[in-house]
N, C-alpha and C positions, 0 to 999 in steps of 0.2 A: 439518398440522404445527403444533406449538404454538409459542407465542413464545419460550418459555426454550430449546427445542431451536435455534430459529433464532440467537437471540443467542449460543448456545454455539458454533455453527458458524461464525458471523460472526467471533467472537473467535478461533478457530482459524485462519480464513482471514486474519485481520489480523497474527496472529502469524507467519505464513508470509511473507506480504509483507514484514513488518519484517525477517525474517531473511535474506531475499534481497536487499532494498533497501540495507540497512546495509553489506554488504561491497562491493557494487558502487559506492555513493556513496564509500566510502572508496578504493577502487581508482582511480575517475576523478579524485579530489582528489590522489592521490598522482602519477598519471601525468600530471596537469596542471602538477606542480611546486608546489602549494601544500600548506598543512597539512591532515591529515586531517580535523580539526574543522570546517574550512570545508566540506568535502564533506558531512558529515551536516547541517550548517547549511543547505547550499543544497537538500538533499533535503527538509528540513523546510519551508523556505520554499516549494520547488516543490509540495508536497503542499496546502499552503493556497491558493497561486495556483491551481492547478488545481481544487479545490474551490469556490473563489470564481467562477471563469470558467464553470464547467460549471453552477453553480447546485445542485449536489448537496453535500449535507454529507460524503459518503463516496465518493470515486471508486472504482468497481468495474471489474474487467476483464470482457471478453465471456464468459470462461470461468466466472466466478463468476455472472453472469446466466442462462447457459445451465443451470448446476447448479440454480438456484432453479426455473427453468421446468420442468424434467424431474424435479424432486424426487428426484434422485440425487445423492450425493455420492461 
């Protein structure tokens, strides 16, 4: 698999994660009784904290790892 294809697929995966995480963070903020902007901010801060604590620049899911392992998307 060439590098260009991997970056393209990773970009699509990042977009999907963003599209799922955005409404979840907004919903949690509204349900908690705070402004929706704070939910987005906490999701961004959380992503930085996770990537710092795990030592990985990009946190990935188990499904994403399995897809790369089997070369099937």
